[in-house]
N, C-alpha and C positions, 0 to 999 in steps of 0.2 A: 439880255436882262429879263428877269422874271418878276412879276408882281404877285404878291400873295395877300389875300384878304380873308380874314377869319370871321366866323360868326358862330353863334350858338351858346355862348357863355351865359351865366346867370346865377341865380341863387337857388339852392336846392337843399332839402334836408338830408341828413345822413341816411344812407340806404337807398337814396334816389338815383336817378339816371339823368344824364345829359348827353347830347350829341353835338360835337364840334364839327364845323365844316371849314375847309380851306380851299378857296378857289384860286387857281393859278392862271395867269395870263402872260403873254409874251412868248419868250423862246422856250416853251415847255417841252418841246421835242428834245432839247439838250439835257434834260434832267436825268440824273442817275437815281435819285431817291427823294422823297419827301418825308417829313417827320414832324413831331411835336416835342417841344420843350416846355417847361413850366418854371416859374419863379415865385416862390412864396416870400412874403415880407421878411426882410432881413436875412434871406438866404441867397445862395448863388443859383443861377439858372441850371436846371438839371434836365437830362434826357428823359423822355417819356416813352416814345415809340417812334418807329419809322417803317417805311415800306419802300422797297426798291422798284425800279421799272419792271423787274422780272416777277414782282409779287412776293418777294421774300419779306417777312415781317419780323420785327424785333421789339422787345418790350423791356422796360425797366423791371426789376424784380418786384418792386413795390406795387405794380399795377397788373402784373400777370394774372390772368384768370378773371380780371374785372374789366379791363379795357380791351377794345378791339379796334384795330386800324384797318381800313379798307379804302379802295379808290374806285372812282367812276371815270374811266379814261375818256369817255365821250364828253364828259363835262369838265374835264381837267380839274377834278375836285377830289380831295382826300378827306375822309371822315375819321373821327375818333369817337367811338361809342364808349361812353363811360357809365358803368353800372356799379352798384353797391358802393356808392361814393362815401368817402370818409372825410372828416374835418381836415385831416392832413393832406387832402387832395386840393385844398384851397390854394389859389395863386392865379397869376396871369399866365395863360397858355398861349405860346407862340407857335405858329406854323413856320417851318423851315424847309428849305430845298437846297440840294447840292448838285453840282454838275458832274462830279466825278465820284469814284468809288469810295469804299470805306477808308477812313483815315483822312480823307480830304475835308476841307472846311465846308460848313454849311454857309453858303455865301449869299443866300437870299432869306429874308425874314419878313414876316408879317408884323402888323402893329400890335398884336396881342388881343386876347379877349379874357375877361375876368370870369373866374369860376369861384364861387363861394359856397362851401358846404357847411351848413349849420348843425350843431349837435343836438 
């Protein structure tokens, strides 16, 4: 079992930046990938970005060029640097982890952190 704890959310003006952190504990050695999802009010949870144990990164088209995911293996922490934020980036951001390859379920989730971008 893996525990995920997010931090770094907050309120920011459009055009600003935030950095989210996700600290993993437990059986982290078993993880294939970690990532971020978000959920806006009244909408379904959507994929934002992910990074595999090999360092491959993936992004939703809506955040490409603005968000960067990276990891610090020594700290078992994944970060999401968010730049040029837009009001449509507002939502609860969830850290996720999966134990197997692409197509397998994200079977570990954090509690979420709120990101609010004002116009």
